[in-house]
N, C-alpha and C positions, 0 to 999 in steps of 0.2 A: 554481568548482564552488561550491554553497552549502552553509552549513554544515548538518549534521545530526544532531538527539539525537531520540533516540524519545520522551523525554518529552514535547517539543514537539508531535511528532504526535500523540501521544495527546490532548493538549489543544485542537490545532487543531479548528475545527468545520466547517471546509471538508474535511476529508477524512473519507471513509467508512470506517468501521473495525468488526471483529468479533472477539470474543475466541470461538477456538474450541482445547479440549484445551489450557486455559491459556496460549494463546500468541497475539499480538496479530497481526490479518492486516489488511492496507491497500488500499483498492480503487487498483488498479493507475493507471489513468486520474488520480485525484487526485492518486496523487504524480507521475505526469509533468507534469501541471499545475503543483505545487506547487514543484519541482523545475526546471520549464522543460528538461529534459535529453530525451534518447533511451534509454529503457531497454528497446527492443524485445527485446533478447536475454536480458531477467532470466527467471529461473525462478517460473512463478506455478501454483496452482491456482483451480479454481472452487470459491466457498463459496457458500450461501446466505445474501443479505443482504436485509433488508426495507427500502424505500426508498418513502416516501410510500403505506405499507402495502400494498406489492405486495413479493412475494418472488420476488424474480432470481437467477439465477445471476451472479455477477460476479467476473473475474479479480483475484485477490489475491495479495498476497505479504508476505514477512514481513522485518522490519526489517533482518535479516542478508541475505535475498536483494537487499535494496536494495543494503546496503554492499557485498556482491560483486560486483554488476553495476557498480557504480561503479569498483571497483578496474581490473576489468577493460578499461576502457576506455584 
């Protein structure tokens, strides 16, 4: 399992992220690619994220959701 630190996720330009209601949310597909792990059972929400000038509803997760899903494996 690849070690994971939230401050590194926030700095990583390859991971799409958005701050919503004082909490950071990360694009699930980017996290799956970054960790190279199956996170299909993770709890997620859809948030509007602007990518290349287009606003899209994107499946997002919090750092705590990621940690919880990894522990449940």
